[in-house]
C-alpha positions in Angstrom: 108.0 70.5 106.8 105.3 72.5 108.5 102.9 74.5 106.2 104.4 77.8 105.2 104.0 80.8 102.8 106.6 81.2 100.1 107.1 84.9 99.3 108.7 85.2 95.8 110.5 88.5 96.1 111.8 90.6 99.0 111.3 94.2 98.0 109.4 96.7 100.2 105.9 95.7 99.1 106.6 92.0 99.5 108.3 92.7 102.9 105.4 94.7 104.2 103.1 91.9 103.3 105.5 89.4 104.9 105.6 91.3 108.1 101.8 91.4 108.3 101.7 87.6 107.9 104.6 87.1 110.3 102.9 89.2 113.0 99.9 86.9 113.1 102.1 83.8 113.4 102.4 82.5 109.9 105.6 80.9 108.7 107.2 82.9 105.9 110.1 82.0 103.6 111.3 84.8 101.3 113.3 83.9 98.1 115.2 86.5 96.1 117.7 87.0 93.3 121.5 86.9 93.9 121.6 90.6 93.4 118.3 92.1 94.4 117.4 95.5 93.0 115.3 96.7 95.9 115.4 100.5 96.3 113.6 100.9 99.7 116.3 98.6 101.2 115.8 99.8 104.8 112.4 98.1 104.8 113.1 95.2 102.4 114.0 91.7 103.5 116.0 91.5 100.3 118.7 93.5 102.0 119.6 90.3 104.0 121.1 88.9 100.8 123.8 91.6 101.0 124.2 92.0 104.8 123.3 88.5 106.1 120.4 89.8 108.1 118.0 92.8 108.4 115.5 93.9 111.0 112.3 95.7 110.0 110.1 97.0 112.7 111.3 94.3 115.1 111.1 91.4 112.6 114.5 89.9 111.9 115.2 88.5 108.5 118.1 86.1 108.3 119.9 84.8 105.2 120.0 81.0 104.9 121.9 78.8 102.5 119.9 75.6 102.7 116.1 75.1 102.9 116.3 73.0 106.1 117.6 76.1 107.9 114.1 77.7 107.6 112.9 75.5 110.4 115.4 76.9 112.8 114.4 80.5 111.8 110.7 79.8 112.3 111.4 78.3 115.8 113.2 81.5 116.7 110.3 83.7 115.3 112.6 84.9 112.4 112.0 85.3 108.7 114.3 83.2 106.6 115.6 84.7 103.3 117.2 82.5 100.6 118.7 83.1 97.2 116.4 81.0 94.9 115.2 83.1 92.0 113.8 80.2 90.1 112.3 78.3 93.1 114.5 75.3 92.4 115.3 74.9 96.1 112.0 76.1 97.7 109.3 74.4 95.6 110.4 70.9 96.6 109.5 71.9 100.2 105.9 72.1 99.0 104.8 75.5 100.3 101.1 75.7 101.0 100.9 79.2 99.6 103.1 81.0 97.0 102.8 84.8 96.7 104.4 86.1 93.5 105.6 89.5 94.8 108.3 90.2 92.1 106.2 93.1 90.8 107.1 92.4 87.1 104.0 94.4 86.1 103.5 92.4 82.9 101.7 89.1 82.4 103.8 86.2 83.7 103.0 82.6 82.9 102.7 80.7 86.2 101.4 77.3 87.0 98.5 77.0 89.5 99.9 73.6 90.6 102.9 75.0 92.4 101.0 75.4 95.6 97.5 74.9 97.2 97.0 78.7 96.8 98.9 81.0 94.4 98.5 84.8 94.9 99.8 87.4 92.5 100.6 91.0 93.5 99.8 93.8 91.0 99.5 94.1 87.3 100.0 91.1 85.1 98.0 88.7 87.2 94.6 87.3 86.2 92.7 85.1 88.7 92.2 81.6 87.3 95.0 82.0 84.7 98.3 82.6 86.4 97.1 82.8 90.0 94.1 81.8 92.1 93.8 85.3 93.6 95.3 88.7 92.8 95.8 91.7 95.0 95.6 95.3 93.8 98.8 97.3 94.3 97.9 100.6 92.7 97.2 103.4 95.1 93.6 104.6 95.2 90.2 103.3 96.1 91.0 99.6 95.3 94.4 99.3 96.9 94.6 96.0 98.8 91.5 94.6 97.2 91.5 90.8 96.5 90.3 89.7 93.0 89.0 86.1 92.6 88.0 87.0 89.1 89.9 89.3 86.7 92.9 91.1 88.0 94.5 94.4 89.2 94.7 97.6 87.3 97.3 97.9 84.5 100.6 99.6 85.4 100.3 103.3 84.9 104.1 103.9 84.9 103.5 106.9 87.2 104.7 106.8 90.8 102.3 107.8 93.5 102.2 111.6 94.1 103.9 112.9 97.2 103.3 116.6 97.8 103.7 118.2 94.4 105.9 115.5 92.9 105.2 112.2 91.1 107.6 111.2 88.3 110.2 113.7 89.5 110.8 111.9 92.9 112.0 108.6 91.4 115.5 108.4 89.8 115.9 105.9 86.9 119.1 104.8 85.2 119.5 106.8 81.9 122.0 104.2 80.6 123.3 100.7 81.3 126.2 100.8 83.8 127.6 100.3 87.3 126.0 102.3 90.1 128.0 104.4 92.5 126.2 106.2 95.4 127.2 109.4 97.2 124.4 109.5 99.8 122.7 107.1 102.2 119.0 106.3 102.9 117.8 108.9 105.4 120.1 111.7 104.2 118.7 115.1 103.6 119.5 116.5 100.1 119.1 119.8 98.4 118.0 120.3 94.8 121.0 119.6 92.6 123.0 117.6 95.1 124.7 114.6 93.6 123.0 111.4 94.6 124.7 108.7 92.4 126.3 108.0 89.1 125.5 105.2 86.6 127.7 104.5 83.6 129.5 107.8 84.2 126.2 109.8 84.2 125.6 111.9 87.3 122.1 111.8 88.8 121.2 114.7 91.1 118.4 115.4 93.5 115.5 117.0 91.6 114.3 118.9 94.7 115.0 119.2 98.4 114.0 116.2 100.5 115.1 113.0 102.1 116.6 110.0 100.4 113.9 107.4 101.1 115.3 104.7 98.8 118.6 103.9 97.1 119.7 100.9 95.2 122.6 98.9 96.6 125.9 100.4 95.3 128.2 98.6 92.9 125.5 96.8 91.0 125.4 96.8 87.2 122.0 97.8 86.0 120.1 98.3 82.7 118.7 101.6 81.5 115.4 102.3 83.0 116.1 100.6 86.3 114.7 102.4 89.4 117.7 103.6 91.4 116.5 106.0 94.0 113.5 107.7 95.7 113.5 111.3 97.0 110.7 112.2 99.5 109.9 116.0 99.8 108.5 115.6 103.3 110.8 116.6 106.1 110.3 113.6 108.5 112.6 110.6 108.1 110.4 108.0 109.9 109.1 106.9 106.5 112.6 105.6 105.6 112.6 103.1 108.4 108.9 102.0 108.7 106.7 99.9 106.5 104.4 102.0 104.3 100.6 102.2 104.5 100.6 100.8 100.9 102.6 97.7 101.9 100.4 97.1 104.9 97.2 97.4 102.7 98.6 94.9 100.2 99.6 92.6 103.1 96.0 92.8 104.4 94.8 91.7 101.0 97.2 88.7 101.0 96.1 87.7 104.5 92.4 88.0 103.4 93.1 85.7 100.4 94.8 83.1 102.6 92.0 83.1 105.1 89.1 83.1 102.6 87.4 79.6 102.7 88.2 77.3 101.1 91.6 78.9 100.3 93.7 76.9 102.8 91.1 75.6 105.3 93.1 76.5 108.3 96.0 74.3 107.2 98.6 77.0 108.1 97.9 76.4 111.8 98.2 72.6 111.7 100.9 71.2 113.8 
């Protein structure tokens, strides 16, 4: 098996980082849960778990069933996606780099022996403890910065502000239940329009805008789960393109991989 980067998680931030690595020629394998909870599904490789494939800015992600199929995808310049939430299938392939992009936001025990280089994204990671390097995911001056000591800022619990809205633009489940959706990503909504129901509770648009993110319908979720994202800006291109935040984080991941003696050029070995 040729050297590759294992991306643990296929949400929008992980996918933006994966695309940045994919574009410079690195081999990426994305692993996900059986029922991913990605909200920005139109720019998440996790969507391949539901649809079999997904294309993001020209990069095609393809769902595979067996690790050996990854070689075929790489030969075709594709991004393989596999259901393997516990890394039971992917770790035996001996990835050179593991990027924990699950965005758990709390401290997660993780062995530094699972790969030559272990990179953690966002809160909960401390360099030297549960990763070799951590990348800042909080918007602001330090976004995308690589930490070889210490770690990223703690989770604020407040989404980034867009226009006049911060907390208001994100829809969370008020109760446990099954999600039913009434709009699609890219739809324009008015304040008060019904967006979805969960456990019989109607969730309506808090203001006029565009549905930028929406969880896959039919899933059973727990109270507090992020379900949707309404963007007050009138243009819909943000629904279909990788965000500047994702690309900044991807730049940090690439920097960590290329920092001597992180991988010593092994990703380009034949």
